[in-house]
N, CA, C and O atoms as a GROMACS GRO file, in nm:
protein
  420
    1MET      N    1   0.094  -0.103  -0.019
    1MET     CA    2   0.018   0.015   0.013
    1MET      C    3   0.076   0.123  -0.004
    1MET      O    4   0.162   0.150   0.080
    2ALA      N    5   0.060   0.194  -0.082
    2ALA     CA    6   0.146   0.332  -0.086
    2ALA      C    7   0.067   0.446   0.007
    2ALA      O    8  -0.054   0.471   0.002
    3PHE      N    9   0.161   0.504   0.090
    3PHE     CA   10   0.143   0.600   0.161
    3PHE      C   11   0.182   0.743   0.101
    3PHE      O   12   0.290   0.746   0.042
    4SER      N   13   0.112   0.852   0.108
    4SER     CA   14   0.123   0.982   0.054
    4SER      C   15   0.111   1.078   0.165
    4SER      O   16   0.047   1.055   0.267
    5PHE      N   17   0.178   1.188   0.140
    5PHE     CA   18   0.152   1.308   0.246
    5PHE      C   19   0.068   1.392   0.186
    5PHE      O   20   0.067   1.414   0.065
    6ASP      N   21  -0.012   1.448   0.275
    6ASP     CA   22  -0.127   1.529   0.272
    6ASP      C   23  -0.077   1.657   0.349
    6ASP      O   24  -0.060   1.659   0.471
    7PRO      N   25  -0.055   1.770   0.259
    7PRO     CA   26  -0.030   1.894   0.315
    7PRO      C   27  -0.116   1.943   0.414
    7PRO      O   28  -0.066   2.000   0.512
    8SER      N   29  -0.236   1.930   0.403
    8SER     CA   30  -0.350   1.993   0.440
    8SER      C   31  -0.381   1.931   0.593
    8SER      O   32  -0.472   1.968   0.667
    9MET      N   33  -0.289   1.834   0.620
    9MET     CA   34  -0.305   1.748   0.753
    9MET      C   35  -0.179   1.842   0.859
    9MET      O   36  -0.175   1.814   0.979
   10THR      N   37  -0.103   1.929   0.814
   10THR     CA   38  -0.010   2.005   0.880
   10THR      C   39  -0.054   2.133   0.914
   10THR      O   40  -0.151   2.167   0.846
   11SER      N   41  -0.019   2.206   0.985
   11SER     CA   42  -0.039   2.352   1.007
   11SER      C   43   0.030   2.421   0.914
   11SER      O   44   0.142   2.388   0.874
   12GLN      N   45  -0.053   2.547   0.862
   12GLN     CA   46   0.015   2.616   0.746
   12GLN      C   47   0.120   2.684   0.804
   12GLN      O   48   0.122   2.722   0.922
   13ALA      N   49   0.229   2.704   0.701
   13ALA     CA   50   0.353   2.753   0.745
   13ALA      C   51   0.337   2.885   0.677
   13ALA      O   52   0.298   2.886   0.560
   14PRO      N   53   0.361   2.988   0.736
   14PRO     CA   54   0.370   3.113   0.700
   14PRO      C   55   0.429   3.127   0.559
   14PRO      O   56   0.511   3.040   0.530
   15THR      N   57   0.408   3.207   0.479
   15THR     CA   58   0.453   3.212   0.348
   15THR      C   59   0.502   3.354   0.323
   15THR      O   60   0.569   3.369   0.221
   16ALA      N   61   0.479   3.461   0.400
   16ALA     CA   62   0.521   3.597   0.401
   16ALA      C   63   0.667   3.627   0.450
   16ALA      O   64   0.743   3.709   0.400
   17LYS      N   65   0.693   3.540   0.566
   17LYS     CA   66   0.836   3.556   0.621
   17LYS      C   67   0.938   3.521   0.516
   17LYS      O   68   0.912   3.439   0.428
   18PRO      N   69   1.072   3.594   0.524
   18PRO     CA   70   1.171   3.538   0.458
   18PRO      C   71   1.224   3.399   0.512
   18PRO      O   72   1.195   3.376   0.630
   19ALA      N   73   1.293   3.310   0.451
   19ALA     CA   74   1.317   3.183   0.472
   19ALA      C   75   1.392   3.181   0.612
   19ALA      O   76   1.362   3.091   0.690
   20ASN      N   77   1.489   3.276   0.647
   20ASN     CA   78   1.580   3.263   0.759
   20ASN      C   79   1.466   3.300   0.881
   20ASN      O   80   1.501   3.278   0.997
   21GLU      N   81   1.360   3.343   0.862
   21GLU     CA   82   1.285   3.356   0.988
   21GLU      C   83   1.183   3.236   1.033
   21GLU      O   84   1.135   3.224   1.146
   22LEU      N   85   1.157   3.142   0.913
   22LEU     CA   86   1.078   3.028   0.922
   22LEU      C   87   1.173   2.942   1.024
   22LEU      O   88   1.294   2.958   1.043
   23SER      N   89   1.067   2.828   1.095
   23SER     CA   90   1.120   2.713   1.178
   23SER      C   91   1.185   2.611   1.086
   23SER      O   92   1.168   2.635   0.967
   24ASP      N   93   1.241   2.525   1.111
   24ASP     CA   94   1.257   2.401   1.036
   24ASP      C   95   1.163   2.337   1.013
   24ASP      O   96   1.156   2.292   0.899
   25LEU      N   97   1.054   2.305   1.109
   25LEU     CA   98   0.914   2.264   1.042
   25LEU      C   99   0.859   2.331   0.941
   25LEU      O  100   0.810   2.271   0.845
   26GLU      N  101   0.860   2.466   0.952
   26GLU     CA  102   0.791   2.528   0.825
   26GLU      C  103   0.862   2.538   0.713
   26GLU      O  104   0.806   2.559   0.605
   27LEU      N  105   0.990   2.526   0.725
   27LEU     CA  106   1.049   2.503   0.591
   27LEU      C  107   1.029   2.380   0.525
   27LEU      O  108   1.014   2.365   0.403
   28ALA      N  109   1.031   2.269   0.636
   28ALA     CA  110   1.039   2.106   0.587
   28ALA      C  111   0.841   2.129   0.504
   28ALA      O  112   0.828   2.102   0.385
   29GLN      N  113   0.733   2.171   0.575
   29GLN     CA  114   0.626   2.189   0.556
   29GLN      C  115   0.634   2.265   0.396
   29GLN      O  116   0.584   2.213   0.296
   30LEU      N  117   0.682   2.355   0.396
   30LEU     CA  118   0.664   2.436   0.239
   30LEU      C  119   0.752   2.354   0.121
   30LEU      O  120   0.725   2.371   0.002
   31LEU      N  121   0.857   2.265   0.163
   31LEU     CA  122   0.905   2.187   0.072
   31LEU      C  123   0.824   2.068   0.055
   31LEU      O  124   0.806   2.040  -0.064
   32ALA      N  125   0.767   1.988   0.141
   32ALA     CA  126   0.656   1.907   0.127
   32ALA      C  127   0.532   1.926   0.055
   32ALA      O  128   0.470   1.836  -0.002
   33GLU      N  129   0.494   2.066   0.061
   33GLU     CA  130   0.381   2.135  -0.005
   33GLU      C  131   0.419   2.136  -0.154
   33GLU      O  132   0.335   2.117  -0.242
   34ARG      N  133   0.554   2.160  -0.181
   34ARG     CA  134   0.590   2.220  -0.319
   34ARG      C  135   0.635   2.058  -0.401
   34ARG      O  136   0.619   2.045  -0.522
   35LEU      N  137   0.683   1.961  -0.326
   35LEU     CA  138   0.689   1.830  -0.389
   35LEU      C  139   0.576   1.747  -0.384
   35LEU      O  140   0.582   1.644  -0.451
   36ALA      N  141   0.470   1.770  -0.318
   36ALA     CA  142   0.353   1.693  -0.331
   36ALA      C  143   0.287   1.687  -0.475
   36ALA      O  144   0.263   1.795  -0.529
   37ILE      N  145   0.260   1.588  -0.532
   37ILE     CA  146   0.198   1.579  -0.642
   37ILE      C  147   0.063   1.636  -0.649
   37ILE      O  148  -0.028   1.597  -0.576
   38LYS      N  149   0.045   1.750  -0.755
   38LYS     CA  150  -0.097   1.830  -0.734
   38LYS      C  151  -0.180   1.738  -0.810
   38LYS      O  152  -0.123   1.667  -0.893
   39PRO      N  153  -0.307   1.729  -0.794
   39PRO     CA  154  -0.395   1.635  -0.856
   39PRO      C  155  -0.425   1.666  -1.011
   39PRO      O  156  -0.495   1.586  -1.072
   40ALA      N  157  -0.371   1.784  -1.080
   40ALA     CA  158  -0.382   1.793  -1.199
   40ALA      C  159  -0.249   1.710  -1.298
   40ALA      O  160  -0.257   1.676  -1.416
   41ASP      N  161  -0.141   1.696  -1.212
   41ASP     CA  162  -0.033   1.628  -1.245
   41ASP      C  163  -0.009   1.470  -1.216
   41ASP      O  164   0.090   1.409  -1.255
   42TRP      N  165  -0.115   1.414  -1.141
   42TRP     CA  166  -0.115   1.283  -1.081
   42TRP      C  167  -0.086   1.189  -1.195
   42TRP      O  168   0.014   1.117  -1.186
   43HIS      N  169  -0.165   1.182  -1.302
   43HIS     CA  170  -0.135   1.111  -1.407
   43HIS      C  171  -0.023   1.112  -1.464
   43HIS      O  172   0.032   1.005  -1.489
   44ARG      N  173   0.037   1.237  -1.497
   44ARG     CA  174   0.169   1.219  -1.539
   44ARG      C  175   0.277   1.183  -1.453
   44ARG      O  176   0.375   1.127  -1.502
   45LEU      N  177   0.272   1.206  -1.342
   45LEU     CA  178   0.398   1.173  -1.247
   45LEU      C  179   0.382   1.082  -1.141
   45LEU      O  180   0.468   1.082  -1.053
   46ASN      N  181   0.256   0.978  -1.131
   46ASN     CA  182   0.243   0.913  -1.042
   46ASN      C  183   0.338   0.777  -1.035
   46ASN      O  184   0.361   0.709  -0.935
   47ARG      N  185   0.378   0.761  -1.149
   47ARG     CA  186   0.487   0.666  -1.170
   47ARG      C  187   0.634   0.717  -1.198
   47ARG      O  188   0.718   0.638  -1.242
   48ASP      N  189   0.659   0.825  -1.178
   48ASP     CA  190   0.811   0.885  -1.167
   48ASP      C  191   0.877   0.864  -1.044
   48ASP      O  192   0.847   0.932  -0.946
   49ARG      N  193   0.968   0.774  -1.040
   49ARG     CA  194   1.026   0.712  -0.889
   49ARG      C  195   1.105   0.806  -0.841
   49ARG      O  196   1.135   0.798  -0.722
   50ARG      N  197   1.156   0.914  -0.920
   50ARG     CA  198   1.210   1.039  -0.820
   50ARG      C  199   1.137   1.142  -0.758
   50ARG      O  200   1.163   1.204  -0.655
   51VAL      N  201   1.015   1.153  -0.857
   51VAL     CA  202   0.928   1.258  -0.785
   51VAL      C  203   0.866   1.177  -0.664
   51VAL      O  204   0.864   1.227  -0.551
   52ARG      N  205   0.822   1.064  -0.686
   52ARG     CA  206   0.761   0.980  -0.579
   52ARG      C  207   0.850   0.967  -0.456
   52ARG      O  208   0.793   0.958  -0.347
   53ALA      N  209   0.971   0.965  -0.458
   53ALA     CA  210   1.084   0.928  -0.378
   53ALA      C  211   1.109   1.066  -0.295
   53ALA      O  212   1.121   1.055  -0.173
   54SER      N  213   1.118   1.194  -0.354
   54SER     CA  214   1.131   1.316  -0.305
   54SER      C  215   0.995   1.357  -0.230
   54SER      O  216   1.002   1.429  -0.130
   55GLU      N  217   0.879   1.315  -0.275
   55GLU     CA  218   0.755   1.354  -0.203
   55GLU      C  219   0.771   1.288  -0.067
   55GLU      O  220   0.771   1.349   0.041
   56GLN      N  221   0.785   1.160  -0.084
   56GLN     CA  222   0.813   1.058   0.034
   56GLN      C  223   0.895   1.128   0.142
   56GLN      O  224   0.850   1.163   0.251
   57LEU      N  225   1.034   1.149   0.096
   57LEU     CA  226   1.113   1.212   0.187
   57LEU      C  227   1.098   1.330   0.241
   57LEU      O  228   1.136   1.342   0.358
   58ALA      N  229   1.048   1.432   0.181
   58ALA     CA  230   0.988   1.544   0.228
   58ALA      C  231   0.892   1.530   0.338
   58ALA      O  232   0.894   1.615   0.427
   59ALA      N  233   0.808   1.433   0.343
   59ALA     CA  234   0.678   1.430   0.415
   59ALA      C  235   0.766   1.348   0.535
   59ALA      O  236   0.741   1.364   0.654
   60ALA      N  237   0.868   1.260   0.486
   60ALA     CA  238   0.919   1.195   0.622
   60ALA      C  239   0.970   1.319   0.707
   60ALA      O  240   0.936   1.329   0.825
   61LEU      N  241   1.053   1.415   0.644
   61LEU     CA  242   1.141   1.507   0.744
   61LEU      C  243   1.010   1.593   0.798
   61LEU      O  244   1.038   1.671   0.888
   62VAL      N  245   0.895   1.592   0.764
   62VAL     CA  246   0.795   1.666   0.828
   62VAL      C  247   0.765   1.611   0.939
   62VAL      O  248   0.763   1.675   1.044
   63PHE      N  249   0.737   1.485   0.929
   63PHE     CA  250   0.688   1.381   1.041
   63PHE      C  251   0.803   1.353   1.149
   63PHE      O  252   0.778   1.335   1.268
   64LEU      N  253   0.925   1.353   1.097
   64LEU     CA  254   1.033   1.350   1.180
   64LEU      C  255   1.049   1.502   1.283
   64LEU      O  256   1.056   1.510   1.406
   65LEU      N  257   1.051   1.593   1.199
   65LEU     CA  258   1.077   1.735   1.286
   65LEU      C  259   0.919   1.746   1.406
   65LEU      O  260   0.923   1.810   1.512
   66LYS      N  261   0.807   1.677   1.362
   66LYS     CA  262   0.696   1.683   1.458
   66LYS      C  263   0.737   1.573   1.568
   66LYS      O  264   0.652   1.560   1.656
   67GLN      N  265   0.853   1.489   1.582
   67GLN     CA  266   0.860   1.415   1.645
   67GLN      C  267   0.765   1.267   1.648
   67GLN      O  268   0.720   1.207   1.745
   68ASN      N  269   0.757   1.244   1.533
   68ASN     CA  270   0.640   1.131   1.489
   68ASN      C  271   0.758   1.026   1.413
   68ASN      O  272   0.758   1.020   1.290
   69THR      N  273   0.843   0.956   1.483
   69THR     CA  274   0.926   0.900   1.392
   69THR      C  275   0.887   0.764   1.332
   69THR      O  276   0.953   0.712   1.242
   70GLU      N  277   0.764   0.701   1.393
   70GLU     CA  278   0.695   0.596   1.319
   70GLU      C  279   0.669   0.634   1.171
   70GLU      O  280   0.719   0.582   1.072
   71GLU      N  281   0.576   0.738   1.177
   71GLU     CA  282   0.530   0.797   1.047
   71GLU      C  283   0.646   0.859   0.950
   71GLU      O  284   0.620   0.870   0.830
   72ALA      N  285   0.770   0.898   0.998
   72ALA     CA  286   0.881   0.942   0.933
   72ALA      C  287   0.950   0.812   0.866
   72ALA      O  288   0.988   0.809   0.749
   73LEU      N  289   0.960   0.712   0.952
   73LEU     CA  290   1.016   0.607   0.915
   73LEU      C  291   0.924   0.505   0.778
   73LEU      O  292   0.973   0.449   0.679
   74VAL      N  293   0.793   0.510   0.818
   74VAL     CA  294   0.721   0.455   0.699
   74VAL      C  295   0.756   0.538   0.571
   74VAL      O  296   0.791   0.482   0.467
   75ARG      N  297   0.746   0.670   0.584
   75ARG     CA  298   0.755   0.740   0.461
   75ARG      C  299   0.926   0.706   0.377
   75ARG      O  300   0.950   0.677   0.260
   76VAL      N  301   1.010   0.724   0.484
   76VAL     CA  302   1.160   0.692   0.436
   76VAL      C  303   1.154   0.562   0.359
   76VAL      O  304   1.214   0.555   0.252
   77GLU      N  305   1.070   0.436   0.418
   77GLU     CA  306   1.043   0.338   0.368
   77GLU      C  307   0.988   0.292   0.216
   77GLU      O  308   1.017   0.210   0.128
   78GLN      N  309   0.885   0.405   0.242
   78GLN     CA  310   0.815   0.426   0.080
   78GLN      C  311   0.914   0.459  -0.005
   78GLN      O  312   0.931   0.391  -0.106
   79ALA      N  313   0.999   0.573   0.024
   79ALA     CA  314   1.085   0.655  -0.069
   79ALA      C  315   1.195   0.540  -0.106
   79ALA      O  316   1.235   0.541  -0.222
   80THR      N  317   1.242   0.451  -0.027
   80THR     CA  318   1.336   0.347  -0.080
   80THR      C  319   1.287   0.270  -0.138
   80THR      O  320   1.364   0.224  -0.221
   81GLY      N  321   1.134   0.198  -0.142
   81GLY     CA  322   1.092   0.132  -0.225
   81GLY      C  323   1.054   0.202  -0.372
   81GLY      O  324   1.040   0.126  -0.467
   82TRP      N  325   1.039   0.319  -0.388
   82TRP     CA  326   1.034   0.396  -0.521
   82TRP      C  327   1.174   0.381  -0.578
   82TRP      O  328   1.183   0.343  -0.694
   83LEU      N  329   1.279   0.406  -0.514
   83LEU     CA  330   1.407   0.414  -0.541
   83LEU      C  331   1.465   0.285  -0.597
   83LEU      O  332   1.515   0.273  -0.709
   84ASN      N  333   1.450   0.180  -0.495
   84ASN     CA  334   1.489   0.053  -0.547
   84ASN      C  335   1.411  -0.028  -0.638
   84ASN      O  336   1.442  -0.144  -0.663
   85HIS      N  337   1.312   0.031  -0.687
   85HIS     CA  338   1.195  -0.039  -0.770
   85HIS      C  339   1.115  -0.148  -0.705
   85HIS      O  340   1.040  -0.210  -0.779
   86SER      N  341   1.120  -0.180  -0.581
   86SER     CA  342   1.035  -0.264  -0.513
   86SER      C  343   0.892  -0.210  -0.489
   86SER      O  344   0.805  -0.285  -0.447
   87LEU      N  345   0.871  -0.088  -0.516
   87LEU     CA  346   0.736  -0.046  -0.526
   87LEU      C  347   0.702  -0.011  -0.695
   87LEU      O  348   0.780  -0.004  -0.790
   88GLN      N  349   0.557   0.007  -0.688
   88GLN     CA  350   0.523   0.056  -0.818
   88GLN      C  351   0.399   0.094  -0.796
   88GLN      O  352   0.335   0.028  -0.714
   89ALA      N  353   0.333   0.211  -0.864
   89ALA     CA  354   0.214   0.259  -0.869
   89ALA      C  355   0.099   0.173  -0.876
   89ALA      O  356   0.110   0.089  -0.965
   90PRO      N  357  -0.026   0.166  -0.799
   90PRO     CA  358  -0.116   0.077  -0.835
   90PRO      C  359  -0.197   0.134  -0.950
   90PRO      O  360  -0.189   0.256  -0.960
   91PRO      N  361  -0.264   0.080  -1.027
   91PRO     CA  362  -0.341   0.131  -1.137
   91PRO      C  363  -0.441   0.238  -1.081
   91PRO      O  364  -0.471   0.237  -0.961
   92CYS      N  365  -0.494   0.331  -1.170
   92CYS     CA  366  -0.568   0.436  -1.132
   92CYS      C  367  -0.710   0.359  -1.108
   92CYS      O  368  -0.738   0.274  -1.192
   93PRO      N  369  -0.788   0.378  -1.019
   93PRO     CA  370  -0.907   0.316  -0.977
   93PRO      C  371  -1.014   0.348  -1.081
   93PRO      O  372  -1.112   0.274  -1.090
   94THR      N  373  -1.001   0.447  -1.156
   94THR     CA  374  -1.109   0.500  -1.242
   94THR      C  375  -1.090   0.422  -1.358
   94THR      O  376  -1.192   0.374  -1.405
   95HIS      N  377  -0.983   0.398  -1.416
   95HIS     CA  378  -0.944   0.368  -1.562
   95HIS      C  379  -0.992   0.205  -1.539
   95HIS      O  380  -0.986   0.133  -1.439
   96GLY      N  381  -1.047   0.175  -1.696
   96GLY     CA  382  -1.104   0.042  -1.673
   96GLY      C  383  -1.226   0.019  -1.655
   96GLY      O  384  -1.288  -0.082  -1.687
   97GLU      N  385  -1.278   0.142  -1.586
   97GLU     CA  386  -1.422   0.095  -1.560
   97GLU      C  387  -1.510   0.156  -1.668
   97GLU      O  388  -1.481   0.265  -1.720
   98ARG      N  389  -1.622   0.081  -1.704
   98ARG     CA  390  -1.682   0.113  -1.827
   98ARG      C  391  -1.820   0.209  -1.766
   98ARG      O  392  -1.881   0.150  -1.678
   99LYS      N  393  -1.864   0.320  -1.795
   99LYS     CA  394  -1.988   0.400  -1.757
   99LYS      C  395  -2.079   0.314  -1.797
   99LYS      O  396  -2.081   0.267  -1.911
  100THR      N  397  -2.160   0.287  -1.711
  100THR     CA  398  -2.288   0.225  -1.739
  100THR      C  399  -2.381   0.326  -1.782
  100THR      O  400  -2.402   0.428  -1.717
  101ARG      N  401  -2.452   0.290  -1.922
  101ARG     CA  402  -2.530   0.379  -1.994
  101ARG      C  403  -2.694   0.358  -1.925
  101ARG      O  404  -2.753   0.254  -1.895
  102LEU      N  405  -2.729   0.477  -1.917
  102LEU     CA  406  -2.880   0.450  -1.871
  102LEU      C  407  -2.977   0.414  -2.003
  102LEU      O  408  -2.968   0.470  -2.112
  103PRO      N  409  -3.048   0.338  -1.977
  103PRO     CA  410  -3.127   0.294  -2.096
  103PRO      C  411  -3.240   0.419  -2.142
  103PRO      O  412  -3.286   0.498  -2.060
  104ASN      N  413  -3.269   0.420  -2.277
  104ASN     CA  414  -3.340   0.533  -2.345
  104ASN      C  415  -3.467   0.500  -2.302
  104ASN      O  416  -3.513   0.387  -2.289
  105ASP      N  417  -3.522   0.610  -2.281
  105ASP     CA  418  -3.674   0.619  -2.244
  105ASP      C  419  -3.759   0.641  -2.369
  105ASP      O  420  -3.881   0.650  -2.360
   0.00000   0.00000   0.00000
């Protein structure tokens, strides 16, 4: 099962401050948000191993800085799986489904 990072699950990091005024956690959250695959890019990038590993490692850093080592380790393992090819993206759940046509009245 693939795990992903949902930036909305973290507190919003301020974006108006210069980088040197942000905490480590705020910087990590910004990086995780930037590296997270956007819905519009999902089909294009969901099988890109470098993109997926980057996304997972950024999420791992956020969890590590939040002192949630168990979740951080899960994300590091996911990144490793993407890089060593032991993981692959599952098929899109909506592909292959045929739309049921309504009978004509």
